[in-house]
N, C-alpha and C positions, 0 to 999 in steps of 0.2 A: 455481548457480555463485557467487551472491553470499554464501552462507553457509559457503563453504569453511573459514573460520577457526574454525567452530564444531563441523564435523562430528565430528572425533576425539573432542573432549571429551563431547559429547553422546552419541555412539555406545557410549562405554564405560559408560553407564548406561541407555541407551533403544535402542529398535529406531527408527532414524531413516529416514524417507523424505522425499525432496526432489522435488517436483513443479514443472514449469512449466505455468501455466495454458493452457488451450486458445488457440492464436493467439498465444502469447507465447514468448520464448526459442527453445528447440529443439523445441517442440511442433509439430505440423501447423498449417498456416495456411489453414483453411477461409476462403471468402468471408463476410465479416461483412455480413449484410443486415438486422440488427435495426433497427426504427425506434422502438420503445416500451421504456421501463424494464423492463417485464414480459417481453418477448421477449429483452432483453440478458441479464436475470437467468437465465431459463432456458438460454441458450446457456452459461453458465458452470457453473450449479448442476447441471444435468442430466448436463454432461460430467463433472463431479467425481464424482457420484454412480456413474456407470458406471465410472470409475477405481476407486472404492471397492470396487464389486462384483467387479471383476476381481482386485483385490489380497485380496479376502476378509476385509477389516477390518470387524469387527463394532463395536468400540468404540476410538476413538483421541482424541488431543489434537491440537490445531492451533496452529501458530506462524505467524503470517502477517504480511506487511509491505505497507505503502503501499496501492495499488489492490488487492493480494491479499487485504489485511485486510477491505476492505468486501465483496469477493466471498465470502470464506469466512464472514464473519458472516451474510450472506444464506442461504449454504447451511446453516449450523448452525440457523438458524430453521425451515428446511424439513425437515431431516433430523436433528432434535436427538437421536433415539434412538441415534445413532452416536457423539456428540460428548460427551466428558468435560470438557474444558477448553479455552479459547480465550484465546491469549496474542496480543495486538495490538502490533505494533512499528510505531510512527509510522503509523498506518492512516489512510487516506482515509476520509471519509463518517462521521466519528464526531460531530462537532459538531452542536449545535442550528442549525437555520436562522435567520438574523437576521430579526426582524420587518421591518425596514427594510433590505433587501438593499443598496440603493445606499450607505447611510450605513455599513452594516457592512463593505462592500468597501473604501469610502474609509479607514476606521480600519485594516483590514487592509494596506492599501497602504501606510500610513505605517511600518509594521513591517518593510518589505522594503528591500532596497538599492536604489539608484537604477535599475540595469538591469532588475532583477525588476519595479519598480514600473512602469517604462516599458512592458515587454512586457504585464503584465496589462491596463494602461489602454488601450493600443492596440487590444487585442481588441475593445472596444465599437464601434470605427469600421471594423473589417474587413468586407467583404462576406461574407454568410452562408456561401458556398461555402468560403471561407477560414477561417472559424470553426470548421468542422467536418471540416477535413482530418485525416487520421491524423497524430499528433504527429510520427513519424519521416519523414514524406513529404519534407520538405525536405532531409534528408540522403540520402535515396535518389535524388532528382533530382541531387544533387551527385556521386553515384557514389564514385569513389575518393578525390576531393577532401574528402568528408565526414569522413575520418579525422583531418584536421587540427583540425576544429571539435569532433569527438568528445573527441579528446584534451584540448583546451583546457578543455572543460566538466568532464572527469574530473579534471584537475588541481586544480580549485577544490574539488571534493566529496571526492576520494579521493586527493589529493597527498601524504598522510601515508604511504601505502602503501610498503613496501619495492619497489624498482624491478622485480624479477622477478614480485610479485604484481600490481604496476600493469599491467605488460605483458600478463600472462595475462587480466586482467579486460579490458583494451583490446581485445585480440583477439577475445575472446568477443563483446563488445558490438558490435564493429565488424561482425562476421559476422551477427549476429541482427537489428541495425538495418537492415541492407541487404535482408533477406529481405522478401517481398511483405508489404503491410500487410494486417493481419487485424483480431483483436479489439482492438488499441489504440484503435479508433474508437468502442469501448464508452463511453470516457471522457465523450464528447459526448451519449451517450444516457443513462447512468446518473446524471450530474450536470449541473446547470445551471451558471451562470456561475461561474467560479473554483473548480470542484470542489465546489459546494454540492450535496449529496445530496438527492433526493426523499424518501428515507426514512432519516434520521440513525440510526446504530447506537446512540448514546446512549440514544435513546427506546425501545430493544428490550432494555434491560437489565433493568429492573423492571416492563416492561409486564405485563398479565395472562397474555399468551402469550409472554412474552419470554425471555431467556436464563435468568434466575434460576427463573422458574416451570417451566422445562423441566430443571432440575438442572444446568445448565452454568455452571461457575465462568469468570469473565472476569478478565483482567489486562491493564492498558493501560501500555504503556512507551514514553516519549519522550525524546528528547535534550535536554540543557538549553539548546541553541540550535536547536532543531527548528523548521523553518518550518511544520509541521503542528500545532504546539502554540500557534500565533498565532491565538486566537480572534477570530472576527467579532463576537462578542457582548460583548467587553469582557475579562473575566479569561481567562487561558489555559485550553485545554481540559482540561490536567492537573489545574490548580486547581478547575475545575468538578466534574470527576469525584472528586477527593478530598474536596471539600466534601459531595458526595452520598453519600460513605461507600463508594466503589468502591475496588477494588484497583487502585492507580495508582503508577508509579514515574518518577522523572526521572532519567536517566543522565547523569552528570558527563561533560563533556569530548566530547560527542556532538552531531551534528545527525541529519539524516534517515536517514543510513547508519549505524544504530547497530552494526551487524555489523562494520564497519570501524573505527569511531572509538574504541570502547571494548569489544572483545568480551569481555575477561575481566569487567568489571563487569556485561555483558548476561548472560553464562554464569552468574553468581552469583545473578541474580534469577530467571532461568528455572529453575535446579535448585531454588531455594528454593520456588518454586510447588509443586513435586511433593513435597517433604519435608513441606509442611504438611498433605498428605493423610492 
């Protein structure tokens, strides 16, 4: 649903398939019982592989966003024979883990607005059971009233959308967030505090058994005001990737939702990736 502004343009040049990860969006909602990162990775990766087999796709490229970026990166490392190219859109789990996590988090918090900073810092003092609840559980408890809070949050992130498009996205999100909790709980298993991954994707690019060694091209795209480009180790993630010689782009006038903020610029970058082949 989020990629609707890109479908027509991409489908004119490529065979495009959009999927919801298992337990998200309009996919089925199996009970999520994974306790370790290995179990959580299997939950997603093996379901994606089953989907690939059903679709009879022998070789394909992936464009993935946020949490889906981390999941598809892990999938590509295990089933690399099927992957040609990985395009990460503002993906979680890319950055190196800070040596001093507390110091890194403090520096990261300084880059956030007051409300975001307060929420992240309060997490340290919450009881364990509250720290690990599914992210959308508070909305589910509120029921129909949750629509008010959802719309307020959307206005901050997606307020520039035309009214018709905004309402369509709102109704979609309202329906899917009130569905039973499932795989969203994986965020607490695959990541430690503040979305710090146990296995950062940046370490898998040049590794002996990483993306390059397996013949997978990678491309990283961030918005110029993207919160996931705020590095806990000092320089921005995009700057670190560029300095290390990786294929990285920073999209103007964009935040985390690149496909809403600057769709024309994003399409230009994506299409250029395939023209270079």
